Structure formats: C-alpha cells, structure tokens
N, C-alpha and C positions, 0 to 999 in steps of 0.2 A: 436063116436068121429073120426074125420079124421086125418090122419097123415100129417105132413108138407112135408114129403118126398113122392113124387109120383113116381111110377115105370111106365115109359112109354117106351114101346118097348125095354125092357131090360136096360133102363137108370135108374140110382140110384137117380139122382137129377132132379127136375122138369125142370130146365133150359136146361138140355141136350136134352130134347124132343121138345124144342121150335124151330120153324123154323127160327126165327130171330137169335137165338144163333148159329144154324148150318150154316146159311149164314155168320155170323160174323167169324166163324172158317175158312170157305172157304176164306174169304177176308184176314184173318190173314196169311194163307198159301201163298196166292197170293202175298201179300205185302212182305213177307219174301223172296220170289223168286225174286221179283222186286228189292229189296234193295241189294241183292247179286250182281246185275249187275251194280249198281251205282258205280261211281268212288270213290276211297278211300278218296278223299277230302270231300266227304259227310258223311263219317263214323261217325264223332263225333258231327255232327250238325243235318243235316236233317234225317239221318238214325236213330239216337237215338230218335229224336222227333217223327218220324213216328212209331217206335216200341212202344213207350209209348202210343201214340194216338190209335193205333190199339188194343193194349192190353187193354186199357181203355174201349173200346167198349165191349169186351168179359166180362171183370170183372164187369162192371156196369149191364149188362144183368143178369149175374149169381147172383150177390148180390141182385139186385132188386127183383128177382124172389122169394126170401125168405121173402119178406116184404109184407105189405098190398097192395091192388090194387093201392091205391093212391100213396104210396111210389114207387111202381114198375113203375108207369107212370113217376114219377120224375127221376128215374134212367134211364129209356129209353130216356128221354129228354137229359140227360147228355151224354148217349151213342151216340145220334144223333149229339150232338155238337162235339163229338170226330170224327164222320164221316166227318163233315165239315172241321175239322182241318186236317184230312188226305188228303182231296181234295186240300186244300190250300198248304200243304207241297209238294204234288206230282206236283202241278202246278209250284211251285218255282223250284223244281228239274228239271223240263222240260225246264226252261228258259235257 
C-alpha cells in the first residue's frame, strides 16, 4: 500500500516537489515585488486581483496534487487560467 504523502527531497507534500509548483512560488514572489512598486491607486483594484490570481495558481496545484490524475489535470487547467488572468492584469497595469 502506498501513502498519499510522498517525501521528495525533504518535502512533506507531493506538490512541494513538483517543478510547476516551485515555478509558481517563484512567480508569486516576483509578483509580490512588482506590486509593491505599483502606485497606491492600484492597491484596492489591480493589486488585490493579481494577489488572488497568483495565489490561485499555487493553491490549485497544491490541491489538485492530492486528487486523481484526471482531477489534477482539471486543477492544472484552472491554474493555467489564473496565469492568463495575471497576464491580463499586468497588461492593464502597464497601460
């Protein structure tokens, strides 16, 4: 019987060892740095929306990794949608 919790390179949860999750963490940190430089007028609109979208990427990868392969693919599709949302928000912020 195999455990649902895999230990990969000292990681407790399976998603922590996934390259896509690690890249999403890097993107999260980069986005946080970017948002700190945005004008305060963006604070309650674009910044909040971008924070939610970036966090959604991480959370969907993490949650999906605990599900079946098919469900995980669905969660990855949702995470990809959040990536597109981030791009749109950053383009609006650039205008």
